[in-house]
PDB file with SEQRES, HELIX, SHEET and CRYST1 records, atoms N, CA, C and O in Angstrom:
SEQRES   1 A   85  MET LEU GLU GLU ALA ILE PRO VAL LEU ARG LEU ARG GLU          
SEQRES   2 A   85  LEU LEU GLN VAL PRO LYS GLY GLY ASN PRO GLY TYR VAL          
SEQRES   3 A   85  VAL VAL VAL ARG ARG ASN GLN ARG LYS VAL GLY LEU MET          
SEQRES   4 A   85  VAL ASP SER LEU LEU GLY GLN GLU ASP ILE ILE ILE LYS          
SEQRES   5 A   85  SER LEU PRO GLY PHE LEU GLY ARG ILE LYS GLY LEU ALA          
SEQRES   6 A   85  GLY ALA THR ILE LEU GLY GLY GLY GLU VAL VAL LEU ILE          
SEQRES   7 A   85  LEU ASP VAL PRO ASN LEU VAL                                  
HELIX    1 AA1 LEU A   11  LEU A   14  1                                   4    
HELIX    2 AA2 GLY A   56  ARG A   60  5                                   5    
HELIX    3 AA3 VAL A   81  LEU A   84  1                                   4    
SHEET    1 AA1 3 VAL A   8  ARG A  10  0                                        
SHEET    2 AA1 3 ARG A  34  VAL A  40  1                                        
SHEET    3 AA1 3 TYR A  25  ARG A  31 -1                                        
SHEET    1 AA2 2 LEU A  64  ILE A  69  0                                        
SHEET    2 AA2 2 VAL A  75  LEU A  79 -1                                        
CRYST1    1.000    1.000    1.000  90.00  90.00  90.00 P 1           1          
ATOM      1  N   MET A   1       0.835  -1.229  -0.105  1.00  0.00           N  
ATOM      2  CA  MET A   1       0.003  -0.004  -0.032  1.00  0.00           C  
ATOM      3  C   MET A   1       0.863   1.220  -0.060  1.00  0.00           C  
ATOM      4  O   MET A   1       1.767   1.362   0.763  1.00  0.00           O  
ATOM      5  N   LEU A   2       0.621   2.055  -0.931  1.00  0.00           N  
ATOM      6  CA  LEU A   2       1.397   3.349  -1.021  1.00  0.00           C  
ATOM      7  C   LEU A   2       0.886   4.519  -0.219  1.00  0.00           C  
ATOM      8  O   LEU A   2      -0.231   4.945  -0.513  1.00  0.00           O  
ATOM      9  N   GLU A   3       1.499   5.039   0.669  1.00  0.00           N  
ATOM     10  CA  GLU A   3       1.057   6.170   1.468  1.00  0.00           C  
ATOM     11  C   GLU A   3       1.541   7.480   0.944  1.00  0.00           C  
ATOM     12  O   GLU A   3       2.635   7.586   0.391  1.00  0.00           O  
ATOM     13  N   GLU A   4       0.728   8.468   1.119  1.00  0.00           N  
ATOM     14  CA  GLU A   4       1.090   9.871   0.663  1.00  0.00           C  
ATOM     15  C   GLU A   4       0.466  10.894   1.429  1.00  0.00           C  
ATOM     16  O   GLU A   4      -0.664  10.699   1.876  1.00  0.00           O  
ATOM     17  N   ALA A   5       1.063  11.947   1.629  1.00  0.00           N  
ATOM     18  CA  ALA A   5       0.417  13.032   2.335  1.00  0.00           C  
ATOM     19  C   ALA A   5      -0.289  13.950   1.236  1.00  0.00           C  
ATOM     20  O   ALA A   5       0.198  14.172   0.127  1.00  0.00           O  
ATOM     21  N   ILE A   6      -1.484  14.443   1.692  1.00  0.00           N  
ATOM     22  CA  ILE A   6      -2.249  15.339   0.821  1.00  0.00           C  
ATOM     23  C   ILE A   6      -2.666  16.447   1.813  1.00  0.00           C  
ATOM     24  O   ILE A   6      -2.778  16.266   3.025  1.00  0.00           O  
ATOM     25  N   PRO A   7      -2.898  17.680   1.134  1.00  0.00           N  
ATOM     26  CA  PRO A   7      -3.440  18.761   1.939  1.00  0.00           C  
ATOM     27  C   PRO A   7      -4.778  18.550   2.315  1.00  0.00           C  
ATOM     28  O   PRO A   7      -5.494  17.852   1.597  1.00  0.00           O  
ATOM     29  N   VAL A   8      -5.258  19.119   3.466  1.00  0.00           N  
ATOM     30  CA  VAL A   8      -6.633  19.011   3.905  1.00  0.00           C  
ATOM     31  C   VAL A   8      -7.131  20.420   3.985  1.00  0.00           C  
ATOM     32  O   VAL A   8      -6.462  21.276   4.564  1.00  0.00           O  
ATOM     33  N   LEU A   9      -8.335  20.705   3.401  1.00  0.00           N  
ATOM     34  CA  LEU A   9      -9.062  21.860   3.521  1.00  0.00           C  
ATOM     35  C   LEU A   9     -10.335  21.785   4.247  1.00  0.00           C  
ATOM     36  O   LEU A   9     -11.046  20.803   4.035  1.00  0.00           O  
ATOM     37  N   ARG A  10     -10.745  22.740   5.121  1.00  0.00           N  
ATOM     38  CA  ARG A  10     -11.931  22.785   5.749  1.00  0.00           C  
ATOM     39  C   ARG A  10     -12.967  23.391   4.948  1.00  0.00           C  
ATOM     40  O   ARG A  10     -12.918  24.567   4.590  1.00  0.00           O  
ATOM     41  N   LEU A  11     -14.061  22.463   4.617  1.00  0.00           N  
ATOM     42  CA  LEU A  11     -15.052  22.963   3.747  1.00  0.00           C  
ATOM     43  C   LEU A  11     -15.850  24.106   4.348  1.00  0.00           C  
ATOM     44  O   LEU A  11     -16.368  24.950   3.617  1.00  0.00           O  
ATOM     45  N   ARG A  12     -15.955  24.146   5.667  1.00  0.00           N  
ATOM     46  CA  ARG A  12     -16.659  25.363   6.268  1.00  0.00           C  
ATOM     47  C   ARG A  12     -15.968  26.667   6.055  1.00  0.00           C  
ATOM     48  O   ARG A  12     -16.612  27.696   5.848  1.00  0.00           O  
ATOM     49  N   GLU A  13     -14.586  26.639   6.104  1.00  0.00           N  
ATOM     50  CA  GLU A  13     -13.867  27.816   5.794  1.00  0.00           C  
ATOM     51  C   GLU A  13     -13.822  28.262   4.358  1.00  0.00           C  
ATOM     52  O   GLU A  13     -13.819  29.459   4.071  1.00  0.00           O  
ATOM     53  N   LEU A  14     -13.785  27.223   3.373  1.00  0.00           N  
ATOM     54  CA  LEU A  14     -13.893  27.507   2.087  1.00  0.00           C  
ATOM     55  C   LEU A  14     -15.232  28.257   1.557  1.00  0.00           C  
ATOM     56  O   LEU A  14     -15.279  29.121   0.682  1.00  0.00           O  
ATOM     57  N   LEU A  15     -16.288  27.724   2.289  1.00  0.00           N  
ATOM     58  CA  LEU A  15     -17.614  28.273   2.061  1.00  0.00           C  
ATOM     59  C   LEU A  15     -17.999  29.373   2.945  1.00  0.00           C  
ATOM     60  O   LEU A  15     -19.118  29.874   2.833  1.00  0.00           O  
ATOM     61  N   GLN A  16     -17.162  29.785   3.813  1.00  0.00           N  
ATOM     62  CA  GLN A  16     -17.420  30.777   4.820  1.00  0.00           C  
ATOM     63  C   GLN A  16     -18.770  30.462   5.561  1.00  0.00           C  
ATOM     64  O   GLN A  16     -19.673  31.298   5.577  1.00  0.00           O  
ATOM     65  N   VAL A  17     -18.883  29.298   6.145  1.00  0.00           N  
ATOM     66  CA  VAL A  17     -20.061  28.935   6.924  1.00  0.00           C  
ATOM     67  C   VAL A  17     -19.676  28.935   8.384  1.00  0.00           C  
ATOM     68  O   VAL A  17     -18.619  28.424   8.756  1.00  0.00           O  
ATOM     69  N   PRO A  18     -20.580  29.541   9.264  1.00  0.00           N  
ATOM     70  CA  PRO A  18     -20.350  29.649  10.711  1.00  0.00           C  
ATOM     71  C   PRO A  18     -20.033  28.276  11.318  1.00  0.00           C  
ATOM     72  O   PRO A  18     -20.576  27.250  10.907  1.00  0.00           O  
ATOM     73  N   LYS A  19     -19.151  28.296  12.292  1.00  0.00           N  
ATOM     74  CA  LYS A  19     -18.736  27.041  12.993  1.00  0.00           C  
ATOM     75  C   LYS A  19     -19.959  26.249  13.505  1.00  0.00           C  
ATOM     76  O   LYS A  19     -20.895  26.829  14.057  1.00  0.00           O  
ATOM     77  N   GLY A  20     -19.936  24.984  13.323  1.00  0.00           N  
ATOM     78  CA  GLY A  20     -21.012  24.194  13.909  1.00  0.00           C  
ATOM     79  C   GLY A  20     -20.393  23.044  14.591  1.00  0.00           C  
ATOM     80  O   GLY A  20     -19.521  23.244  15.437  1.00  0.00           O  
ATOM     81  N   GLY A  21     -20.839  21.666  14.237  1.00  0.00           N  
ATOM     82  CA  GLY A  21     -20.225  20.590  14.805  1.00  0.00           C  
ATOM     83  C   GLY A  21     -18.891  20.439  14.364  1.00  0.00           C  
ATOM     84  O   GLY A  21     -18.362  21.108  13.477  1.00  0.00           O  
ATOM     85  N   ASN A  22     -18.296  19.403  15.114  1.00  0.00           N  
ATOM     86  CA  ASN A  22     -16.831  19.075  14.747  1.00  0.00           C  
ATOM     87  C   ASN A  22     -16.833  18.285  13.341  1.00  0.00           C  
ATOM     88  O   ASN A  22     -17.675  17.421  13.093  1.00  0.00           O  
ATOM     89  N   PRO A  23     -15.863  18.642  12.486  1.00  0.00           N  
ATOM     90  CA  PRO A  23     -15.730  17.928  11.243  1.00  0.00           C  
ATOM     91  C   PRO A  23     -15.397  16.500  11.621  1.00  0.00           C  
ATOM     92  O   PRO A  23     -14.547  16.263  12.479  1.00  0.00           O  
ATOM     93  N   GLY A  24     -16.068  15.537  10.980  1.00  0.00           N  
ATOM     94  CA  GLY A  24     -15.911  14.093  11.267  1.00  0.00           C  
ATOM     95  C   GLY A  24     -15.309  13.211  10.221  1.00  0.00           C  
ATOM     96  O   GLY A  24     -14.960  12.054  10.456  1.00  0.00           O  
ATOM     97  N   TYR A  25     -15.194  13.828   8.997  1.00  0.00           N  
ATOM     98  CA  TYR A  25     -14.727  12.985   7.803  1.00  0.00           C  
ATOM     99  C   TYR A  25     -13.821  13.898   6.980  1.00  0.00           C  
ATOM    100  O   TYR A  25     -13.844  15.129   6.980  1.00  0.00           O  
ATOM    101  N   VAL A  26     -12.999  13.075   6.261  1.00  0.00           N  
ATOM    102  CA  VAL A  26     -12.156  13.744   5.130  1.00  0.00           C  
ATOM    103  C   VAL A  26     -12.504  13.106   3.894  1.00  0.00           C  
ATOM    104  O   VAL A  26     -12.273  11.901   3.797  1.00  0.00           O  
ATOM    105  N   VAL A  27     -13.028  13.728   2.926  1.00  0.00           N  
ATOM    106  CA  VAL A  27     -13.423  13.250   1.656  1.00  0.00           C  
ATOM    107  C   VAL A  27     -12.209  13.633   0.673  1.00  0.00           C  
ATOM    108  O   VAL A  27     -11.901  14.815   0.518  1.00  0.00           O  
ATOM    109  N   VAL A  28     -11.619  12.730   0.101  1.00  0.00           N  
ATOM    110  CA  VAL A  28     -10.507  12.786  -0.779  1.00  0.00           C  
ATOM    111  C   VAL A  28     -11.105  13.097  -2.332  1.00  0.00           C  
ATOM    112  O   VAL A  28     -11.870  12.312  -2.892  1.00  0.00           O  
ATOM    113  N   VAL A  29     -10.712  14.170  -2.850  1.00  0.00           N  
ATOM    114  CA  VAL A  29     -11.141  14.471  -4.209  1.00  0.00           C  
ATOM    115  C   VAL A  29      -9.832  14.696  -5.087  1.00  0.00           C  
ATOM    116  O   VAL A  29      -8.738  14.956  -4.586  1.00  0.00           O  
ATOM    117  N   ARG A  30     -10.050  14.576  -6.353  1.00  0.00           N  
ATOM    118  CA  ARG A  30      -8.870  14.782  -7.265  1.00  0.00           C  
ATOM    119  C   ARG A  30      -9.296  15.645  -8.368  1.00  0.00           C  
ATOM    120  O   ARG A  30     -10.355  15.503  -8.979  1.00  0.00           O  
ATOM    121  N   ARG A  31      -8.388  16.574  -8.597  1.00  0.00           N  
ATOM    122  CA  ARG A  31      -8.495  17.386  -9.846  1.00  0.00           C  
ATOM    123  C   ARG A  31      -7.297  17.293 -10.641  1.00  0.00           C  
ATOM    124  O   ARG A  31      -6.224  17.685 -10.182  1.00  0.00           O  
ATOM    125  N   ASN A  32      -7.399  16.783 -11.846  1.00  0.00           N  
ATOM    126  CA  ASN A  32      -6.213  16.360 -12.689  1.00  0.00           C  
ATOM    127  C   ASN A  32      -5.468  15.340 -11.908  1.00  0.00           C  
ATOM    128  O   ASN A  32      -6.021  14.283 -11.606  1.00  0.00           O  
ATOM    129  N   GLN A  33      -4.235  15.601 -11.562  1.00  0.00           N  
ATOM    130  CA  GLN A  33      -3.387  14.770 -10.800  1.00  0.00           C  
ATOM    131  C   GLN A  33      -3.235  15.197  -9.362  1.00  0.00           C  
ATOM    132  O   GLN A  33      -2.403  14.624  -8.659  1.00  0.00           O  
ATOM    133  N   ARG A  34      -3.998  16.184  -8.874  1.00  0.00           N  
ATOM    134  CA  ARG A  34      -3.677  16.827  -7.627  1.00  0.00           C  
ATOM    135  C   ARG A  34      -4.948  16.215  -6.700  1.00  0.00           C  
ATOM    136  O   ARG A  34      -6.128  16.262  -7.047  1.00  0.00           O  
ATOM    137  N   LYS A  35      -4.479  15.674  -5.533  1.00  0.00           N  
ATOM    138  CA  LYS A  35      -5.461  15.079  -4.564  1.00  0.00           C  
ATOM    139  C   LYS A  35      -5.476  16.106  -3.385  1.00  0.00           C  
ATOM    140  O   LYS A  35      -4.449  16.666  -3.003  1.00  0.00           O  
ATOM    141  N   VAL A  36      -6.752  16.325  -2.815  1.00  0.00           N  
ATOM    142  CA  VAL A  36      -6.979  17.284  -1.834  1.00  0.00           C  
ATOM    143  C   VAL A  36      -8.072  16.526  -0.797  1.00  0.00           C  
ATOM    144  O   VAL A  36      -9.025  15.897  -1.258  1.00  0.00           O  
ATOM    145  N   GLY A  37      -7.863  16.638   0.480  1.00  0.00           N  
ATOM    146  CA  GLY A  37      -8.912  16.242   1.298  1.00  0.00           C  
ATOM    147  C   GLY A  37      -9.902  17.408   1.762  1.00  0.00           C  
ATOM    148  O   GLY A  37      -9.490  18.505   2.140  1.00  0.00           O  
ATOM    149  N   LEU A  38     -11.078  17.101   1.702  1.00  0.00           N  
ATOM    150  CA  LEU A  38     -12.099  18.191   2.221  1.00  0.00           C  
ATOM    151  C   LEU A  38     -12.712  17.599   3.483  1.00  0.00           C  
ATOM    152  O   LEU A  38     -13.320  16.528   3.501  1.00  0.00           O  
ATOM    153  N   MET A  39     -12.486  18.442   4.613  1.00  0.00           N  
ATOM    154  CA  MET A  39     -13.024  18.137   5.807  1.00  0.00           C  
ATOM    155  C   MET A  39     -14.521  18.479   6.016  1.00  0.00           C  
ATOM    156  O   MET A  39     -14.873  19.659   6.013  1.00  0.00           O  
ATOM    157  N   VAL A  40     -15.397  17.485   6.194  1.00  0.00           N  
ATOM    158  CA  VAL A  40     -16.800  17.759   6.323  1.00  0.00           C  
ATOM    159  C   VAL A  40     -17.354  17.122   7.546  1.00  0.00           C  
ATOM    160  O   VAL A  40     -16.760  16.250   8.181  1.00  0.00           O  
ATOM    161  N   ASP A  41     -18.591  17.631   7.861  1.00  0.00           N  
ATOM    162  CA  ASP A  41     -19.190  17.348   9.260  1.00  0.00           C  
ATOM    163  C   ASP A  41     -19.743  15.960   9.207  1.00  0.00           C  
ATOM    164  O   ASP A  41     -19.681  15.230  10.196  1.00  0.00           O  
ATOM    165  N   SER A  42     -20.268  15.587   8.107  1.00  0.00           N  
ATOM    166  CA  SER A  42     -21.054  14.208   7.952  1.00  0.00           C  
ATOM    167  C   SER A  42     -21.155  13.819   6.548  1.00  0.00           C  
ATOM    168  O   SER A  42     -21.092  14.651   5.643  1.00  0.00           O  
ATOM    169  N   LEU A  43     -21.319  12.510   6.345  1.00  0.00           N  
ATOM    170  CA  LEU A  43     -21.575  11.991   5.032  1.00  0.00           C  
ATOM    171  C   LEU A  43     -23.079  11.423   4.914  1.00  0.00           C  
ATOM    172  O   LEU A  43     -23.452  10.620   5.770  1.00  0.00           O  
ATOM    173  N   LEU A  44     -23.843  11.762   4.015  1.00  0.00           N  
ATOM    174  CA  LEU A  44     -25.244  11.314   3.961  1.00  0.00           C  
ATOM    175  C   LEU A  44     -25.383  10.276   3.019  1.00  0.00           C  
ATOM    176  O   LEU A  44     -26.486   9.731   3.049  1.00  0.00           O  
ATOM    177  N   GLY A  45     -24.530   9.821   2.141  1.00  0.00           N  
ATOM    178  CA  GLY A  45     -24.636   8.842   1.195  1.00  0.00           C  
ATOM    179  C   GLY A  45     -24.161   9.236  -0.143  1.00  0.00           C  
ATOM    180  O   GLY A  45     -23.576  10.300  -0.344  1.00  0.00           O  
ATOM    181  N   GLN A  46     -24.434   8.317  -1.105  1.00  0.00           N  
ATOM    182  CA  GLN A  46     -24.005   8.585  -2.494  1.00  0.00           C  
ATOM    183  C   GLN A  46     -25.138   8.224  -3.432  1.00  0.00           C  
ATOM    184  O   GLN A  46     -25.770   7.180  -3.276  1.00  0.00           O  
ATOM    185  N   GLU A  47     -25.407   9.114  -4.442  1.00  0.00           N  
ATOM    186  CA  GLU A  47     -26.471   8.973  -5.451  1.00  0.00           C  
ATOM    187  C   GLU A  47     -26.063   9.469  -6.779  1.00  0.00           C  
ATOM    188  O   GLU A  47     -25.259  10.386  -6.941  1.00  0.00           O  
ATOM    189  N   ASP A  48     -26.702   8.768  -7.794  1.00  0.00           N  
ATOM    190  CA  ASP A  48     -26.480   9.254  -9.128  1.00  0.00           C  
ATOM    191  C   ASP A  48     -27.449  10.453  -9.300  1.00  0.00           C  
ATOM    192  O   ASP A  48     -28.628  10.295  -8.983  1.00  0.00           O  
ATOM    193  N   ILE A  49     -27.040  11.581  -9.759  1.00  0.00           N  
ATOM    194  CA  ILE A  49     -27.990  12.794  -9.890  1.00  0.00           C  
ATOM    195  C   ILE A  49     -27.761  13.439 -11.083  1.00  0.00           C  
ATOM    196  O   ILE A  49     -26.702  13.290 -11.693  1.00  0.00           O  
ATOM    197  N   ILE A  50     -28.788  14.247 -11.531  1.00  0.00           N  
ATOM    198  CA  ILE A  50     -28.696  15.113 -12.654  1.00  0.00           C  
ATOM    199  C   ILE A  50     -28.585  16.595 -12.057  1.00  0.00           C  
ATOM    200  O   ILE A  50     -29.391  16.978 -11.209  1.00  0.00           O  
ATOM    201  N   ILE A  51     -27.571  17.397 -12.526  1.00  0.00           N  
ATOM    202  CA  ILE A  51     -27.226  18.652 -12.018  1.00  0.00           C  
ATOM    203  C   ILE A  51     -27.988  19.593 -12.915  1.00  0.00           C  
ATOM    204  O   ILE A  51     -27.966  19.470 -14.139  1.00  0.00           O  
ATOM    205  N   LYS A  52     -28.723  20.618 -12.230  1.00  0.00           N  
ATOM    206  CA  LYS A  52     -29.368  21.724 -12.867  1.00  0.00           C  
ATOM    207  C   LYS A  52     -28.631  22.935 -12.632  1.00  0.00           C  
ATOM    208  O   LYS A  52     -28.307  23.164 -11.467  1.00  0.00           O  
ATOM    209  N   SER A  53     -28.286  23.807 -13.594  1.00  0.00           N  
ATOM    210  CA  SER A  53     -27.613  25.007 -13.426  1.00  0.00           C  
ATOM    211  C   SER A  53     -28.467  25.928 -12.556  1.00  0.00           C  
ATOM    212  O   SER A  53     -29.696  25.860 -12.586  1.00  0.00           O  
ATOM    213  N   LEU A  54     -27.789  26.808 -11.764  1.00  0.00           N  
ATOM    214  CA  LEU A  54     -28.487  27.752 -10.927  1.00  0.00           C  
ATOM    215  C   LEU A  54     -28.805  29.003 -11.726  1.00  0.00           C  
ATOM    216  O   LEU A  54     -27.945  29.480 -12.467  1.00  0.00           O  
ATOM    217  N   PRO A  55     -29.982  29.540 -11.607  1.00  0.00           N  
ATOM    218  CA  PRO A  55     -30.363  30.853 -12.283  1.00  0.00           C  
ATOM    219  C   PRO A  55     -29.954  32.063 -11.625  1.00  0.00           C  
ATOM    220  O   PRO A  55     -29.781  32.072 -10.406  1.00  0.00           O  
ATOM    221  N   GLY A  56     -29.778  33.134 -12.368  1.00  0.00           N  
ATOM    222  CA  GLY A  56     -29.546  34.567 -11.826  1.00  0.00           C  
ATOM    223  C   GLY A  56     -28.258  34.537 -11.025  1.00  0.00           C  
ATOM    224  O   GLY A  56     -27.204  33.980 -11.330  1.00  0.00           O  
ATOM    225  N   PHE A  57     -28.565  35.286  -9.877  1.00  0.00           N  
ATOM    226  CA  PHE A  57     -27.264  35.579  -9.056  1.00  0.00           C  
ATOM    227  C   PHE A  57     -26.755  34.251  -8.324  1.00  0.00           C  
ATOM    228  O   PHE A  57     -25.578  34.147  -7.981  1.00  0.00           O  
ATOM    229  N   LEU A  58     -27.592  33.350  -8.126  1.00  0.00           N  
ATOM    230  CA  LEU A  58     -27.218  32.026  -7.501  1.00  0.00           C  
ATOM    231  C   LEU A  58     -26.103  31.293  -8.392  1.00  0.00           C  
ATOM    232  O   LEU A  58     -25.258  30.561  -7.878  1.00  0.00           O  
ATOM    233  N   GLY A  59     -26.169  31.548  -9.761  1.00  0.00           N  
ATOM    234  CA  GLY A  59     -25.238  30.990 -10.695  1.00  0.00           C  
ATOM    235  C   GLY A  59     -23.885  31.563 -10.610  1.00  0.00           C  
ATOM    236  O   GLY A  59     -22.939  30.985 -11.145  1.00  0.00           O  
ATOM    237  N   ARG A  60     -23.740  32.682  -9.960  1.00  0.00           N  
ATOM    238  CA  ARG A  60     -22.495  33.404  -9.795  1.00  0.00           C  
ATOM    239  C   ARG A  60     -21.732  33.140  -8.504  1.00  0.00           C  
ATOM    240  O   ARG A  60     -20.639  33.675  -8.321  1.00  0.00           O  
ATOM    241  N   ILE A  61     -22.291  32.312  -7.588  1.00  0.00           N  
ATOM    242  CA  ILE A  61     -21.702  32.016  -6.314  1.00  0.00           C  
ATOM    243  C   ILE A  61     -20.601  31.089  -6.424  1.00  0.00           C  
ATOM    244  O   ILE A  61     -20.758  29.945  -6.852  1.00  0.00           O  
ATOM    245  N   LYS A  62     -19.354  31.610  -6.002  1.00  0.00           N  
ATOM    246  CA  LYS A  62     -18.164  30.727  -6.242  1.00  0.00           C  
ATOM    247  C   LYS A  62     -18.318  29.505  -5.426  1.00  0.00           C  
ATOM    248  O   LYS A  62     -18.706  29.611  -4.262  1.00  0.00           O  
ATOM    249  N   GLY A  63     -18.038  28.326  -5.956  1.00  0.00           N  
ATOM    250  CA  GLY A  63     -17.940  27.095  -5.177  1.00  0.00           C  
ATOM    251  C   GLY A  63     -19.370  26.190  -5.370  1.00  0.00           C  
ATOM    252  O   GLY A  63     -19.540  25.071  -4.886  1.00  0.00           O  
ATOM    253  N   LEU A  64     -20.253  26.864  -6.106  1.00  0.00           N  
ATOM    254  CA  LEU A  64     -21.510  26.128  -6.351  1.00  0.00           C  
ATOM    255  C   LEU A  64     -21.570  25.761  -7.860  1.00  0.00           C  
ATOM    256  O   LEU A  64     -21.320  26.616  -8.711  1.00  0.00           O  
ATOM    257  N   ALA A  65     -21.909  24.459  -8.194  1.00  0.00           N  
ATOM    258  CA  ALA A  65     -22.006  24.086  -9.680  1.00  0.00           C  
ATOM    259  C   ALA A  65     -23.408  24.038  -9.990  1.00  0.00           C  
ATOM    260  O   ALA A  65     -23.732  24.245 -11.160  1.00  0.00           O  
ATOM    261  N   GLY A  66     -24.335  23.787  -9.087  1.00  0.00           N  
ATOM    262  CA  GLY A  66     -25.687  23.714  -9.508  1.00  0.00           C  
ATOM    263  C   GLY A  66     -26.448  23.156  -8.321  1.00  0.00           C  
ATOM    264  O   GLY A  66     -26.029  23.247  -7.167  1.00  0.00           O  
ATOM    265  N   ALA A  67     -27.771  22.480  -8.719  1.00  0.00           N  
ATOM    266  CA  ALA A  67     -28.610  21.948  -7.700  1.00  0.00           C  
ATOM    267  C   ALA A  67     -29.200  20.715  -8.305  1.00  0.00           C  
ATOM    268  O   ALA A  67     -29.115  20.475  -9.509  1.00  0.00           O  
ATOM    269  N   THR A  68     -29.800  19.938  -7.443  1.00  0.00           N  
ATOM    270  CA  THR A  68     -30.604  18.745  -7.859  1.00  0.00           C  
ATOM    271  C   THR A  68     -31.757  18.541  -6.861  1.00  0.00           C  
ATOM    272  O   THR A  68     -31.763  19.073  -5.751  1.00  0.00           O  
ATOM    273  N   ILE A  69     -32.683  17.779  -7.297  1.00  0.00           N  
ATOM    274  CA  ILE A  69     -33.753  17.359  -6.450  1.00  0.00           C  
ATOM    275  C   ILE A  69     -33.669  15.903  -6.042  1.00  0.00           C  
ATOM    276  O   ILE A  69     -33.741  15.059  -6.935  1.00  0.00           O  
ATOM    277  N   LEU A  70     -33.517  15.503  -4.715  1.00  0.00           N  
ATOM    278  CA  LEU A  70     -33.334  14.189  -4.353  1.00  0.00           C  
ATOM    279  C   LEU A  70     -34.697  13.371  -4.527  1.00  0.00           C  
ATOM    280  O   LEU A  70     -35.766  13.919  -4.798  1.00  0.00           O  
ATOM    281  N   GLY A  71     -34.547  12.095  -4.353  1.00  0.00           N  
ATOM    282  CA  GLY A  71     -35.814  11.190  -4.422  1.00  0.00           C  
ATOM    283  C   GLY A  71     -36.955  11.701  -3.401  1.00  0.00           C  
ATOM    284  O   GLY A  71     -38.141  11.598  -3.715  1.00  0.00           O  
ATOM    285  N   GLY A  72     -36.606  12.183  -2.329  1.00  0.00           N  
ATOM    286  CA  GLY A  72     -37.551  12.606  -1.225  1.00  0.00           C  
ATOM    287  C   GLY A  72     -38.111  13.975  -1.490  1.00  0.00           C  
ATOM    288  O   GLY A  72     -38.981  14.444  -0.756  1.00  0.00           O  
ATOM    289  N   GLY A  73     -37.613  14.648  -2.563  1.00  0.00           N  
ATOM    290  CA  GLY A  73     -38.114  15.992  -2.842  1.00  0.00           C  
ATOM    291  C   GLY A  73     -37.215  17.111  -2.256  1.00  0.00           C  
ATOM    292  O   GLY A  73     -37.535  18.288  -2.418  1.00  0.00           O  
ATOM    293  N   GLU A  74     -36.177  16.788  -1.627  1.00  0.00           N  
ATOM    294  CA  GLU A  74     -35.348  17.828  -1.063  1.00  0.00           C  
ATOM    295  C   GLU A  74     -34.339  18.357  -2.187  1.00  0.00           C  
ATOM    296  O   GLU A  74     -33.668  17.598  -2.886  1.00  0.00           O  
ATOM    297  N   VAL A  75     -34.316  19.713  -2.273  1.00  0.00           N  
ATOM    298  CA  VAL A  75     -33.379  20.398  -3.062  1.00  0.00           C  
ATOM    299  C   VAL A  75     -32.029  20.544  -2.439  1.00  0.00           C  
ATOM    300  O   VAL A  75     -31.932  21.032  -1.313  1.00  0.00           O  
ATOM    301  N   VAL A  76     -30.879  20.108  -3.176  1.00  0.00           N  
ATOM    302  CA  VAL A  76     -29.646  20.244  -2.415  1.00  0.00           C  
ATOM    303  C   VAL A  76     -28.709  20.873  -3.452  1.00  0.00           C  
ATOM    304  O   VAL A  76     -28.826  20.609  -4.649  1.00  0.00           O  
ATOM    305  N   LEU A  77     -27.782  21.704  -2.978  1.00  0.00           N  
ATOM    306  CA  LEU A  77     -26.797  22.369  -3.805  1.00  0.00           C  
ATOM    307  C   LEU A  77     -25.646  21.517  -4.068  1.00  0.00           C  
ATOM    308  O   LEU A  77     -25.267  20.758  -3.176  1.00  0.00           O  
ATOM    309  N   ILE A  78     -25.025  21.555  -5.231  1.00  0.00           N  
ATOM    310  CA  ILE A  78     -23.866  20.724  -5.672  1.00  0.00           C  
ATOM    311  C   ILE A  78     -22.648  21.518  -5.692  1.00  0.00           C  
ATOM    312  O   ILE A  78     -22.579  22.500  -6.432  1.00  0.00           O  
ATOM    313  N   LEU A  79     -21.686  21.176  -4.942  1.00  0.00           N  
ATOM    314  CA  LEU A  79     -20.274  21.878  -4.994  1.00  0.00           C  
ATOM    315  C   LEU A  79     -19.520  21.780  -6.208  1.00  0.00           C  
ATOM    316  O   LEU A  79     -19.478  20.730  -6.850  1.00  0.00           O  
ATOM    317  N   ASP A  80     -18.916  22.838  -6.558  1.00  0.00           N  
ATOM    318  CA  ASP A  80     -18.031  22.856  -7.683  1.00  0.00           C  
ATOM    319  C   ASP A  80     -16.591  22.627  -7.131  1.00  0.00           C  
ATOM    320  O   ASP A  80     -15.803  23.529  -6.845  1.00  0.00           O  
ATOM    321  N   VAL A  81     -16.372  21.330  -7.029  1.00  0.00           N  
ATOM    322  CA  VAL A  81     -15.051  20.839  -6.314  1.00  0.00           C  
ATOM    323  C   VAL A  81     -13.835  21.374  -7.056  1.00  0.00           C  
ATOM    324  O   VAL A  81     -12.901  21.779  -6.363  1.00  0.00           O  
ATOM    325  N   PRO A  82     -13.729  21.427  -8.407  1.00  0.00           N  
ATOM    326  CA  PRO A  82     -12.561  21.903  -9.106  1.00  0.00           C  
ATOM    327  C   PRO A  82     -12.145  23.373  -8.781  1.00  0.00           C  
ATOM    328  O   PRO A  82     -10.977  23.746  -8.670  1.00  0.00           O  
ATOM    329  N   ASN A  83     -13.314  24.203  -8.637  1.00  0.00           N  
ATOM    330  CA  ASN A  83     -13.087  25.571  -8.318  1.00  0.00           C  
ATOM    331  C   ASN A  83     -12.853  25.846  -6.887  1.00  0.00           C  
ATOM    332  O   ASN A  83     -12.387  26.933  -6.546  1.00  0.00           O  
ATOM    333  N   LEU A  84     -13.175  24.848  -5.953  1.00  0.00           N  
ATOM    334  CA  LEU A  84     -12.896  24.929  -4.545  1.00  0.00           C  
ATOM    335  C   LEU A  84     -11.435  24.684  -4.289  1.00  0.00           C  
ATOM    336  O   LEU A  84     -10.787  25.350  -3.482  1.00  0.00           O  
ATOM    337  N   VAL A  85     -10.937  23.690  -5.017  1.00  0.00           N  
ATOM    338  CA  VAL A  85      -9.444  23.307  -4.735  1.00  0.00           C  
ATOM    339  C   VAL A  85      -8.564  24.033  -5.648  1.00  0.00           C  
ATOM    340  O   VAL A  85      -7.345  23.872  -5.590  1.00  0.00           O  
TER     341      VAL A  85                                                      
END                                                                             
């Protein structure tokens, strides 16, 4: 097993969200050949989704790629990981 050190970024700080619970997980993402860990509060699961672009001023918010509607009807925002890292 190959071990490597990667930088870890706090998602709360990147998105300028007030402090809440303690981050509990690090999600490793890759852009091109660069790996980065994103520290998050919780993991809710994994789904295949269709991303819808955000209209108007919402479409210009740095760090957001779009939104989707989950099976239960909840609207969730999709992070633009390449632009975050």
